C-alpha positions as CSV (number, residue, x, y, z in Angstrom):
1,M,-80.1,53.8,-19.7
2,T,-78.5,53.2,-24.0
3,H,-80.3,50.4,-25.2
4,D,-77.0,49.1,-25.3
5,A,-76.2,48.5,-21.9
6,R,-80.2,46.8,-21.6
7,S,-78.7,44.1,-23.5
8,A,-75.8,43.7,-22.0
9,L,-77.7,42.6,-19.2
10,L,-80.0,40.5,-20.6
11,R,-76.3,38.5,-22.8
12,A,-75.8,38.4,-18.8
13,A,-78.8,37.0,-18.1
14,L,-79.1,34.2,-21.0
15,N,-74.8,33.9,-20.5
16,A,-75.7,32.8,-16.1
17,A,-79.0,30.9,-17.5
18,A,-76.8,29.3,-20.3
19,R,-74.7,27.8,-17.4
20,G,-76.5,25.8,-15.5
21,W,-76.7,28.4,-13.6
22,P,-80.6,30.4,-12.4
23,V,-81.0,33.8,-12.6
24,I,-83.2,36.9,-10.7
25,P,-83.5,40.4,-11.6
26,L,-82.0,43.2,-9.8
27,H,-82.8,46.5,-8.9
28,P,-81.8,48.4,-11.7
29,R,-77.5,49.2,-10.8
30,G,-78.4,47.7,-7.4
31,K,-77.7,44.3,-5.5
32,V,-81.3,44.3,-4.1
33,P,-83.5,41.5,-6.2
34,A,-86.1,43.3,-7.3
35,L,-89.1,41.0,-6.2
36,H,-91.9,41.0,-4.1
37,G,-92.3,39.5,-0.6
38,E,-95.1,37.3,0.0
39,R,-96.7,40.0,2.3
40,R,-97.1,41.4,-0.9
41,C,-97.7,38.9,-3.1
42,P,-99.9,38.2,-6.0
43,R,-101.1,35.0,-5.4
44,T,-100.9,34.5,-9.4
45,G,-97.8,32.8,-11.9
46,D,-96.0,31.3,-10.0
47,C,-97.1,32.7,-7.3
48,A,-100.3,30.7,-7.8
49,E,-100.1,28.1,-5.5
50,G,-98.8,29.7,-3.1
51,H,-95.4,32.2,-2.2
52,R,-92.8,31.4,-3.5
53,T,-89.4,32.5,-2.6
54,F,-86.5,34.4,-5.1
55,E,-84.1,30.9,-4.5
56,Q,-88.3,29.1,-6.4
57,R,-88.3,31.6,-8.8
58,A,-84.9,31.5,-10.0
59,T,-85.4,30.6,-13.4
60,T,-83.0,29.4,-16.6
61,D,-85.8,29.5,-19.1
62,P,-84.1,32.0,-22.1
63,A,-87.4,33.0,-23.1
64,R,-88.8,33.8,-19.6
65,I,-85.6,35.8,-19.2
66,E,-85.9,37.5,-22.7
67,R,-89.8,38.5,-21.1
68,C,-88.3,39.9,-17.5
69,W,-85.3,41.8,-18.8
70,A,-87.3,43.2,-21.7
71,T,-89.5,45.0,-18.7
72,G,-86.4,47.0,-17.2
73,P,-82.6,47.4,-16.9
74,F,-82.3,45.0,-14.7
75,N,-79.0,43.9,-12.8
76,V,-78.0,40.1,-12.7
77,G,-78.3,37.8,-9.3
78,I,-77.8,34.6,-9.8
79,A,-78.9,32.2,-7.0
80,T,-76.4,30.0,-5.7
81,G,-77.7,27.1,-3.6
82,P,-80.1,25.6,-6.6
83,A,-76.8,27.2,-9.3
84,G,-75.0,24.1,-7.2
85,L,-72.4,26.7,-6.2
86,L,-70.2,27.9,-3.1
87,V,-69.3,31.6,-3.8
88,V,-66.0,32.7,-1.8
89,D,-67.0,37.0,-1.5
90,L,-63.7,38.1,-0.7
91,D,-64.6,42.2,1.0
92,T,-62.2,45.9,0.5
93,L,-61.6,47.6,3.8
94,K,-64.3,49.9,4.7
95,P,-63.2,53.4,5.7
96,K,-64.5,52.4,9.6
97,D,-61.4,49.8,8.9
98,K,-58.3,50.4,11.1
99,A,-55.6,51.2,9.6
100,G,-53.4,48.6,8.3
101,T,-56.0,45.5,8.7
102,P,-55.6,42.8,6.3
103,D,-58.8,42.7,3.1
104,G,-60.2,40.1,2.0
105,A,-58.0,39.0,-1.0
106,A,-54.8,39.0,2.0
107,N,-57.3,37.1,4.7
108,F,-57.9,34.6,1.9
109,R,-54.5,34.0,0.8
110,A,-53.4,33.4,4.2
111,L,-56.4,30.6,4.8
112,C,-54.4,28.9,1.6
113,E,-51.1,29.6,3.3
114,R,-52.5,28.1,7.0
115,A,-54.3,24.5,5.4
116,G,-50.5,23.8,3.4
117,Q,-52.7,25.0,0.4
118,A,-52.5,26.9,-3.3
119,L,-54.4,29.8,-3.9
120,P,-58.1,28.1,-6.0
121,A,-57.9,28.3,-9.9
122,T,-61.3,28.8,-10.5
123,R,-64.1,31.8,-12.5
124,R,-63.1,35.1,-10.4
125,I,-65.3,38.0,-11.2
126,R,-64.3,41.5,-10.1
127,T,-66.9,43.1,-7.8
128,P,-67.0,47.1,-8.2
129,S,-65.6,48.1,-4.8
130,G,-62.3,45.9,-5.7
131,G,-63.0,42.9,-4.3
132,E,-63.3,39.8,-5.8
133,H,-66.6,36.4,-6.5
134,L,-64.6,32.5,-6.9
135,Y,-67.4,30.6,-7.8
136,F,-66.6,26.3,-6.5
137,T,-69.0,24.1,-7.3
138,A,-70.8,23.4,-4.1
139,P,-70.7,19.4,-3.3
140,S,-74.0,16.5,-3.7
141,G,-74.9,15.7,-0.7
142,V,-74.2,18.5,1.5
143,R,-76.2,21.8,1.8
144,F,-74.3,25.0,3.0
145,T,-75.8,28.1,3.7
146,N,-74.1,31.7,3.8
147,T,-71.3,32.7,6.6
148,T,-70.2,36.4,7.0
149,G,-66.9,36.0,7.9
150,T,-67.0,33.0,9.4
151,L,-63.6,31.6,7.7
152,I,-62.2,34.4,8.4
153,P,-62.6,38.5,8.4
154,K,-63.4,40.3,4.9
155,V,-64.5,36.8,4.0
156,D,-67.8,35.8,2.8
157,T,-69.3,32.6,1.3
158,R,-72.4,32.9,-0.6
159,A,-74.9,29.1,-0.9
160,W,-78.1,28.3,0.2
161,G,-80.2,30.8,0.8
162,G,-78.3,33.2,-1.2
163,Q,-77.4,35.3,-4.1
164,V,-73.8,37.3,-5.8
165,V,-74.3,39.6,-8.5
166,A,-73.2,38.4,-11.9
167,P,-71.0,39.8,-14.3
168,G,-71.9,42.4,-17.0
169,S,-73.7,44.1,-14.1
170,Q,-73.5,47.2,-13.2
171,T,-74.5,50.1,-9.8
172,S,-73.1,53.6,-9.3
173,H,-70.2,52.4,-7.9
174,G,-68.7,50.6,-11.0
175,P,-69.9,47.1,-13.3
176,Y,-68.9,44.0,-12.2
177,T,-66.4,42.8,-14.3
178,L,-64.7,38.9,-15.7
179,L,-61.0,38.5,-14.2
180,D,-60.8,34.7,-15.1
181,D,-62.6,32.6,-16.6
182,S,-61.3,29.3,-15.8
183,P,-63.6,26.6,-15.4
184,V,-65.8,26.6,-12.3
185,T,-62.5,24.1,-9.7
186,D,-64.7,21.5,-6.8
187,L,-64.9,23.2,-3.9
188,P,-61.7,22.0,-1.7
189,A,-61.3,19.0,0.3
190,W,-60.1,22.1,2.7
191,L,-62.3,24.8,2.4
192,Q,-65.3,22.5,2.9
193,K,-64.1,21.2,6.2
194,A,-63.4,24.4,7.5
195,L,-66.5,25.3,6.4
196,T,-67.9,22.6,8.2
197,A,-66.4,24.1,11.4
198,P,-69.1,26.0,14.5
199,R,-69.5,29.2,12.9
200,R,-69.2,32.3,15.0
201,R,-71.5,35.2,15.9
202,V,-70.6,38.5,13.6
203,T,-71.4,42.4,14.8
204,A,-73.0,44.1,12.9
205,P,-72.3,47.8,10.6
206,V,-73.0,50.4,12.9
207,L,-75.3,53.0,11.0
208,P,-73.0,55.7,9.7
209,V,-74.4,59.8,10.2
210,L,-77.1,61.1,7.9
211,T,-75.6,63.3,4.9
212,R,-77.3,66.0,3.0
213,D,-78.4,64.0,0.1
214,T,-81.5,62.1,1.7
215,S,-82.6,59.9,-0.7
216,R,-79.4,59.0,-2.7
217,Y,-77.9,57.9,1.4
218,A,-81.6,56.8,2.1
219,T,-81.9,53.7,-0.9
220,A,-77.8,52.8,0.1
221,V,-78.2,52.7,3.8
222,L,-81.6,50.6,2.8
223,Q,-79.2,48.3,-0.4
224,R,-76.9,47.4,2.4
225,E,-78.6,46.5,5.2
226,V,-80.8,44.4,3.3
227,A,-77.7,43.0,2.5
228,A,-76.2,42.9,5.4
229,V,-79.8,40.6,6.7
230,A,-79.4,38.5,3.3
231,T,-75.2,37.2,4.7
232,T,-75.9,36.5,8.8
233,A,-75.4,33.0,9.9
234,E,-78.8,31.2,11.4
235,G,-78.6,31.9,15.2
236,G,-78.8,35.7,14.6
237,R,-81.2,35.8,11.9
238,Q,-84.2,37.4,13.0
239,A,-82.4,39.9,15.1
240,E,-80.0,40.9,12.3
241,L,-83.5,41.4,10.5
242,L,-84.9,43.8,13.9
243,R,-81.7,45.4,14.0
244,A,-81.6,46.9,10.1
245,V,-84.9,47.1,9.8
246,R,-85.2,50.0,12.5
247,A,-81.8,51.1,11.0
248,V,-83.8,52.3,7.4
249,G,-87.3,52.7,10.0
250,R,-86.8,56.7,10.1
251,F,-85.9,56.9,6.7
252,V,-89.5,55.8,6.1
253,A,-90.3,57.7,9.3
254,W,-89.6,61.0,7.0
255,G,-90.4,60.2,3.2
256,D,-86.9,59.3,2.1
257,L,-88.4,55.3,0.7
258,D,-91.4,53.8,0.7
259,R,-92.6,51.8,3.6
260,T,-94.0,48.8,0.7
261,T,-90.4,49.0,-1.5
262,V,-88.5,48.9,2.4
263,E,-91.1,46.0,3.5
264,A,-90.2,44.0,-0.2
265,A,-86.2,44.3,0.1
266,F,-86.1,43.2,3.6
267,T,-88.2,40.2,2.6
268,C,-86.1,39.0,0.6
269,G,-83.4,39.3,3.0
270,G,-84.6,37.6,4.9
271,E,-85.7,34.7,3.1
272,S,-81.9,35.2,1.4
273,A,-80.4,34.2,4.7
274,G,-82.6,31.7,5.5
275,L,-86.3,33.3,7.6
276,S,-89.9,32.1,6.4
277,P,-91.7,34.5,5.1
278,A,-94.3,34.0,7.9
279,E,-91.4,35.2,10.5
280,C,-89.8,37.8,7.9
281,R,-93.5,39.4,7.9
282,A,-93.5,39.6,11.6
283,T,-90.2,40.7,12.3
284,I,-90.5,43.6,9.5
285,R,-93.6,44.4,11.0
286,K,-92.8,45.4,14.6
287,A,-89.9,47.1,13.5
288,L,-90.9,49.4,11.3
289,D,-93.7,50.3,13.3
290,Y,-91.8,50.6,16.6
291,S,-89.3,53.1,14.2
292,I,-91.4,55.2,12.6
293,R,-93.8,55.9,15.8
294,T,-90.0,56.3,17.7
295,A,-88.2,58.7,15.1
296,W,-86.8,62.0,16.1
297,P,-86.9,64.8,14.1
298,R,-84.5,65.3,11.0
299,E,-81.8,67.9,11.6
300,T,-82.1,70.7,9.1
301,A,-78.6,72.0,8.7
């Protein structure tokens, strides 16, 4: 990565912090936090008195941010809960989706129309897949958590326990870019009411078949499964973590992924969903041990 590109990532982190939004480093060209989990915690620095979660380690301190981003070309994550934000994530269609299925943007417009409200004017970010992030100021006194398809299919939210990738970050699929720099508006009352309605269980995505490019594919699967865990609603978090780790465990058995890396990534994902470090650690260890023990031999072409 060029010096200019690394400087741009640092600026993205500082710009978010200047708005009062605490940031964390994400793996270069990825969406997974580049932070240790409880099991690998060195018990030094911020964690000298005990392991601290990604939300506790997120910062707006320019000096800390400059020191961190000087060590690598990290993407920028905004810890939405500490930032006082609720971000609506409008997802795009996936290859497995049935033809004619509405995407997140279409579903959110329909949700607004159903509530008799105009599409809110607020800060909007374009994701590399073509989706959008809509930023809202969360109301004081209400602690929202992440949702996945609770409002309507293809529409997720990030709040406490979650993070979003800041504009200026880059992935292998493209950049996160600013679409609308309007001031961040307050969360509309009708949307707040919809988010506090009873939640339904979300079905986890089906893992696709293995491709020839195993190392790149393994990394992509890890990132996707960690993201799925991080956005799981209360009531299914531990089961989703168990499923996701088992889905990735075969790549550890085959040597495509390092076990320590997988454990750290899923710990961050589990903590993002609201699980405790101890719950994450026990579930991840159990699932990986099972997957490694029962993994089938890799098929060769």
